[in-house]
C-alpha positions as CSV (number, residue, x, y, z in Angstrom):
1,M,-2.1,14.3,11.6
2,A,-0.6,15.7,7.9
3,V,0.3,12.5,5.9
4,I,3.0,12.6,2.9
5,T,3.4,10.0,0.4
6,I,6.1,9.3,-2.1
7,S,5.9,7.6,-5.3
8,R,9.6,7.3,-6.8
9,E,11.4,5.6,-9.7
10,M,14.4,3.6,-8.7
11,G,17.8,5.8,-9.1
12,T,15.8,9.8,-8.7
13,G,17.3,10.3,-5.3
14,A,14.0,10.3,-3.5
15,Y,15.0,9.1,-0.6
16,H,17.7,11.5,0.4
17,V,14.7,14.2,-0.3
18,A,12.5,12.2,2.2
19,E,15.1,12.0,5.1
20,E,15.4,15.7,4.8
21,V,11.9,16.7,4.9
22,A,11.4,14.2,7.9
23,R,14.0,16.1,9.8
24,R,12.8,19.7,8.4
25,L,9.4,18.9,9.6
26,K,10.2,16.2,12.2
27,Y,7.8,13.4,10.7
28,T,8.4,10.1,10.5
29,L,9.9,8.5,7.7
30,V,8.0,5.1,7.1
31,D,10.5,3.3,4.6
32,G,11.3,-0.3,4.1
33,D,13.6,-0.5,7.5
34,C,11.1,0.8,9.5
35,I,8.4,-1.4,7.8
36,N,11.0,-4.4,8.6
37,A,11.8,-3.3,12.4
38,C,7.7,-3.2,13.1
39,A,7.0,-6.5,11.1
40,P,7.5,-8.8,13.9
41,K,5.0,-6.9,16.3
42,Y,2.4,-7.8,13.4
43,G,3.4,-11.7,13.3
44,L,5.2,-10.8,9.7
45,A,8.2,-12.5,9.1
46,T,11.2,-11.3,7.4
47,E,11.4,-13.4,4.6
48,M,7.8,-13.0,3.7
49,L,8.1,-9.3,3.9
50,Q,10.7,-9.2,1.3
51,M,8.8,-11.5,-1.2
52,V,5.9,-9.4,-0.9
53,D,6.8,-5.9,-0.3
54,E,5.8,-3.8,-3.6
55,K,4.8,-7.0,-5.7
56,P,1.5,-7.5,-7.0
57,P,-0.4,-10.2,-5.1
58,S,-2.1,-13.6,-6.4
59,Y,-5.2,-15.3,-4.8
60,I,-5.1,-18.5,-6.4
61,T,-3.3,-21.1,-4.4
62,A,-3.1,-21.3,-0.7
63,E,0.6,-19.9,-0.6
64,D,-0.7,-17.0,-3.1
65,R,-3.4,-16.3,0.0
66,K,-1.0,-16.3,2.4
67,R,1.2,-13.9,0.6
68,A,-1.6,-11.5,-0.5
69,A,-2.3,-11.4,3.8
70,A,1.3,-10.7,4.2
71,L,1.1,-7.7,1.7
72,N,-2.5,-6.6,4.0
73,T,0.0,-6.5,7.1
74,V,2.6,-4.4,5.6
75,E,-0.3,-1.8,4.5
76,L,-2.0,-2.3,8.2
77,I,1.9,-1.1,9.6
78,L,1.4,1.8,6.9
79,L,-2.1,2.9,8.1
80,D,-1.2,2.7,12.2
81,F,1.3,5.0,11.1
82,A,-0.7,7.2,9.1
83,R,-3.5,7.4,11.9
84,K,-1.2,8.5,14.3
85,G,0.0,11.3,11.8
86,N,3.2,13.4,11.1
87,V,4.3,10.5,8.8
88,I,5.8,10.3,5.2
89,L,5.1,6.9,3.6
90,Y,7.6,6.3,1.7
91,G,6.6,4.2,-1.6
92,R,4.2,0.8,-1.2
93,G,1.4,2.6,-2.9
94,G,0.9,5.1,0.0
95,Q,-1.2,7.7,-2.2
96,D,-3.7,4.7,-3.2
97,L,-3.6,3.3,0.3
98,M,-5.0,6.8,1.5
99,K,-7.3,7.5,-1.3
100,G,-10.3,9.6,0.1
101,C,-7.8,11.0,2.6
102,A,-7.8,14.9,2.4
103,N,-4.9,15.5,4.5
104,V,-2.3,13.3,2.3
105,L,-0.2,15.5,-0.3
106,R,0.7,13.0,-2.4
107,L,4.4,13.4,-4.2
108,R,6.1,11.8,-7.2
109,F,9.8,11.6,-8.1
110,I,10.8,10.9,-11.5
111,A,14.2,11.6,-13.7
112,D,15.8,11.0,-17.0
113,F,16.6,6.8,-17.2
114,E,20.0,7.4,-18.4
115,E,20.5,9.7,-15.3
116,R,18.8,7.1,-12.9
117,V,21.2,4.2,-14.4
118,E,24.1,6.7,-13.8
119,R,23.3,7.7,-9.9
120,F,22.4,3.6,-8.9
121,A,25.4,2.4,-10.9
122,E,27.4,4.8,-8.9
123,R,25.7,4.2,-5.5
124,E,25.5,0.5,-5.7
125,W,29.0,0.4,-7.4
126,I,27.6,-1.8,-10.0
127,D,28.1,-1.9,-14.0
128,P,25.6,0.4,-15.6
129,D,24.4,-2.3,-17.9
130,L,23.5,-4.2,-14.7
131,A,21.7,-1.1,-13.5
132,R,19.7,-0.7,-16.6
133,S,18.4,-4.1,-16.3
134,M,17.5,-3.3,-12.2
135,I,15.9,-0.1,-13.2
136,R,13.8,-1.8,-15.8
137,R,12.7,-4.4,-13.6
138,S,11.9,-2.2,-10.7
139,D,9.7,0.1,-12.9
140,H,8.0,-2.6,-14.4
141,Q,7.5,-4.4,-10.6
142,R,6.4,-1.0,-9.1
143,G,4.3,-0.5,-11.9
144,G,2.9,-3.8,-12.1
145,F,2.0,-3.5,-8.3
146,I,0.0,-0.3,-8.7
147,H,-1.9,-1.1,-11.3
148,F,-3.1,-5.0,-10.0
149,Y,-3.4,-3.8,-6.6
150,F,-4.9,-0.3,-7.4
151,D,-6.0,-0.7,-10.6
152,R,-4.1,2.8,-11.4
153,S,-1.5,3.5,-13.9
154,W,1.7,4.3,-12.1
155,D,2.6,7.3,-13.9
156,D,-0.9,8.9,-14.1
157,P,-0.5,12.4,-12.9
158,L,-3.6,12.6,-11.2
159,G,-2.6,10.5,-9.1
160,Y,-0.3,13.0,-7.3
161,D,-0.3,16.7,-6.1
162,L,3.4,17.5,-7.1
163,T,5.6,15.7,-9.5
164,F,9.5,16.5,-9.0
165,N,12.0,16.1,-11.6
166,T,15.4,15.2,-10.4
167,S,17.3,15.5,-13.3
168,R,16.5,19.6,-13.4
169,L,15.5,20.5,-10.0
170,S,17.7,20.6,-7.0
171,Q,17.5,18.7,-3.7
172,D,17.4,21.8,-2.0
173,I,14.5,23.4,-4.0
174,I,12.9,20.0,-3.8
175,V,12.6,19.9,-0.3
176,E,11.9,23.7,0.1
177,S,8.6,23.2,-2.1
178,I,7.7,20.0,0.0
179,V,8.0,21.8,3.5
180,A,5.9,24.8,2.1
181,A,3.1,22.6,0.5
182,S,2.9,20.7,3.8
183,K,1.7,23.9,5.4
184,E,-1.5,24.0,3.0
185,P,-4.3,24.7,5.4
186,A,-6.7,22.4,3.6
187,L,-4.4,19.7,4.7
188,K,-5.0,20.9,8.5
189,E,-8.7,21.1,8.2
190,A,-9.0,17.6,6.4
191,E,-7.9,15.6,9.4
192,K,-10.8,15.1,11.3
193,G,-12.4,13.3,8.3
194,A,-9.4,11.4,7.5
195,A,-9.2,9.6,10.9
196,E,-12.7,8.1,10.4
197,I,-11.5,7.1,6.7
198,I,-8.7,5.2,8.1
199,D,-10.3,3.5,10.8
200,N,-12.9,2.0,8.4
201,T,-9.8,1.1,6.4
202,I,-7.8,-0.6,9.1
203,L,-10.9,-2.5,9.8
204,M,-11.7,-3.9,6.3
205,K,-8.1,-4.8,6.0
206,K,-8.0,-6.6,9.0
207,I,-11.0,-8.6,8.0
208,E,-9.6,-9.2,4.6
209,T,-6.2,-10.4,6.1
210,A,-8.1,-12.8,8.5
211,L,-9.9,-14.2,5.7
212,L,-6.8,-14.7,3.4
213,N,-5.0,-16.5,6.5
214,A,-7.9,-18.6,7.0
215,H,-6.6,-22.0,5.7
216,S,-10.1,-23.8,5.9
217,L,-11.6,-21.5,3.3
218,D,-11.0,-21.7,-0.7
219,Y,-10.7,-17.7,-0.1
220,R,-11.4,-15.6,-3.3
221,P,-11.0,-11.8,-2.3
222,F,-14.8,-10.5,-1.3
223,T,-16.0,-6.8,-1.6
224,I,-15.5,-5.2,2.0
225,I,-17.2,-2.1,2.8
226,V,-16.7,-0.4,6.5
227,E,-18.6,2.2,7.8
228,N,-18.0,2.8,11.7
229,G,-17.7,-0.8,12.4
230,R,-20.9,-1.6,10.5
231,V,-19.7,-4.1,7.6
232,A,-21.3,-5.2,4.1
233,V,-19.4,-8.2,2.3
234,S,-20.1,-9.4,-1.1
235,G,-18.7,-11.9,-3.4
236,Y,-18.3,-15.7,-4.2
237,I,-17.7,-18.8,-2.5
238,T,-17.4,-22.6,-2.9
239,S,-19.9,-24.2,-0.3
240,E,-22.7,-22.9,2.3
241,S,-20.4,-24.0,5.2
242,E,-17.4,-21.9,3.9
243,K,-19.7,-19.1,3.5
244,M,-20.8,-19.6,7.1
245,A,-17.3,-20.0,8.3
246,A,-16.5,-16.6,6.7
247,L,-19.0,-15.0,8.1
248,K,-18.2,-16.2,11.6
249,I,-14.6,-14.7,11.1
250,V,-15.6,-11.4,9.9
251,E,-18.0,-10.8,13.0
252,S,-15.1,-12.3,15.3
253,I,-13.0,-9.1,14.4
254,K,-12.7,-6.5,17.1
255,G,-14.5,-3.6,15.7
256,V,-16.9,-5.4,13.6
257,K,-20.4,-4.4,15.1
258,S,-22.6,-5.4,12.5
259,V,-22.5,-7.4,9.3
260,V,-24.5,-7.6,6.1
261,E,-23.9,-9.9,3.6
262,D,-24.7,-10.8,-0.1
263,I,-22.3,-14.0,-0.4
264,Q,-22.9,-16.2,-3.5
265,V,-22.3,-19.8,-3.2
266,V,-20.8,-20.9,-6.2
267,N,-19.3,-24.8,-6.7
268,Y,-16.3,-24.0,-9.5
269,K,-15.4,-27.7,-9.4
270,V,-19.1,-28.6,-10.5
271,Y,-19.0,-26.0,-13.5
272,K,-15.2,-27.0,-14.2
273,D,-16.1,-30.9,-14.3
274,K,-19.5,-30.1,-16.6
275,S,-17.0,-28.1,-19.4
């Protein structure tokens, strides 16, 4: 159940490499089209997917929480594919989502900025100035997503196993390097332990999604730790009744065997009124 993750700057040509590697290894490429096709099965509308895909989430208003839940659903799609194995997770923080799984080959694609502009402008038949603006916005958005959601710098080299500069290396050389690296024995040896980590993450995401979708809760993200169905939940909420409702939601999720909680009731409105 080996997994390859790809992080890419816009205009590096990473997608063509991903397609060729998927063909060579007979892996499933989980990209935007694949996620879009799967979204209805997970109850995720196409319009909502477009609003949240690779964008930093927020948790302030009910609408914010609805979008954060949608982003969690995207991650559940990725995790379900990863659980099956032999997949390439294209973008969407796959390398961070799969943190702790030693069967993951984490790739990063970079290139000279002006070369990326030229490639993107030619591909999309747009003015180079517009291409520059779009690439800068894309870099800022994707970098912000990783920083906010995973608390890591997008371009931190320690987040990846291999980084490819497509300004200097040909597609054929890059593909051959990835195919060779995917056969690393340690990746195969790590598969058994990775399955348990993925299952724990899937259950955690299902719990978090259910809490975010609970309209009756003024929910802010809890710290949720899952180990073989045993769930530890900690955080803050505004009332005892909401705390009980939140715990009831957690206990109702299929796969949850037991719950240990350390949820503190804090009435933010009272503090705000006193200030």
